ZAMARGU-4260 file (C-alpha; in steps of 0.2 Angstrom, whole numbers, plus 5000, padded with zeros to 4 digits):
<rodrens>
0) 5054/5112/5284 | 5047/5112/5301 | 5058/5111/5316 | 5056/5105/5334 | 5055/5118/5348
5) 5071/5120/5359 | 5067/5116/5377 | 5065/5134/5382 | 5053/5137/5367 | 5042/5122/5372
10) 5041/5128/5390 | 5036/5146/5385 | 5024/5140/5372 | 5016/5128/5384 | 5014/5141/5398
15) 5005/5152/5385 | 4987/5153/5385 | 4980/5139/5374 | 4966/5126/5374 | 4973/5109/5375
20) 4965/5095/5367 | 4965/5080/5379 | 4965/5062/5373 | 4963/5047/5384 | 4960/5029/5381
25) 4943/5023/5382 | 4938/5005/5390 | 4919/5005/5385 | 4921/4999/5367 | 4922/5017/5361
30) 4936/5027/5352 | 4948/5037/5364 | 4939/5052/5371 | 4946/5069/5364 | 4940/5085/5372
35) 4945/5103/5373 | 4950/5108/5390 | 4959/5122/5399 | 4975/5118/5408 | 4988/5126/5420
40) 5006/5125/5418 | 5022/5133/5424 | 5038/5130/5416 | 5047/5115/5422 | 5033/5109/5431
45) 5018/5098/5430 | 5001/5101/5420 | 4985/5102/5430 | 4967/5101/5423 | 4951/5102/5432
50) 4935/5093/5427 | 4919/5087/5434 | 4922/5072/5445 | 4908/5062/5437 | 4910/5065/5419
55) 4916/5052/5407 | 4933/5060/5405 | 4937/5059/5423 | 4932/5041/5424 | 4943/5036/5409
60) 4958/5047/5416 | 4958/5038/5432 | 4956/5021/5423 | 4970/5024/5410 | 4982/5033/5422
65) 4990/5041/5406 | 4985/5055/5394 | 4990/5065/5379 | 4988/5084/5378 | 4990/5093/5361
70) 4992/5112/5362 | 4992/5121/5345 | 4993/5138/5338 | 4980/5139/5325 | 4985/5154/5315
75) 5000/5156/5305 | 5014/5151/5309 | 5008/5134/5315 | 5016/5127/5330 | 5011/5113/5343
80) 5017/5104/5358 | 5011/5086/5362 | 5013/5080/5379 | 5011/5061/5383 | 5010/5061/5402
85) 5006/5051/5418 | 4993/5056/5430 | 5002/5057/5447 | 4988/5065/5457 | 4969/5066/5458
90) 4962/5078/5471 | 4944/5078/5475 | 4937/5090/5477 | 4948/5101/5466 | 4954/5115/5477
95) 4944/5132/5475 | 4960/5142/5472 | 4967/5131/5459 | 4950/5130/5449 | 4949/5150/5451
100) 4968/5152/5445 | 4963/5142/5430 | 4947/5151/5426 | 4956/5168/5428 | 4969/5162/5416
105) 4957/5160/5402 | 4943/5173/5407 | 4953/5186/5416 | 4951/5191/5435 | 4932/5196/5436
110) 4925/5183/5425 | 4936/5170/5431 | 4931/5173/5449 | 4912/5173/5444 | 4916/5157/5434
115) 4924/5149/5449 | 4909/5155/5460 | 4897/5146/5448 | 4906/5130/5450 | 4906/5130/5469
120) 4897/5116/5476 | 4899/5104/5460 | 4910/5089/5461 | 4926/5092/5453 | 4943/5084/5453
125) 4960/5091/5449 | 4972/5079/5439 | 4991/5083/5441 | 5000/5076/5425 | 5019/5073/5424
130) 5025/5076/5406 | 5034/5060/5401 | 5036/5063/5382 | 5036/5079/5371 | 5033/5080/5353
135) 5035/5098/5346 | 5034/5107/5329 | 5037/5124/5323 | 5033/5130/5306 | 5038/5148/5307
140) 5053/5146/5296 | 5042/5139/5282 | 5034/5156/5279
</rodrens>
């Protein structure tokens, strides 16, 4: 049987390098927007995501003010953390040092800096999300 993560396990898992799946309600008659996204998280803190300021997901995040992030381990043993959260800040443009730190987290130092360089001059927004509710499952005991 799967079991929920302890708080420490949840914090550690979310702080690991995973791609999140962001879901946000749509107001234009379409289903919720659901997209993969990079994120930044420090245990005990808020979640930060960076995206183009003029993208549909940015508009929907601003309108809804709440999002769901799913972070999962896709190989055995399956594990996941779902975070339902409130957007507490939107910073436009997204600070260079934060964009670079997120890119370095996923691409490494050299490629992360190069990625951030390519994004300079683009309109971006940094959303800070306060986790309000957590749902977790750990299937490692099932194997």
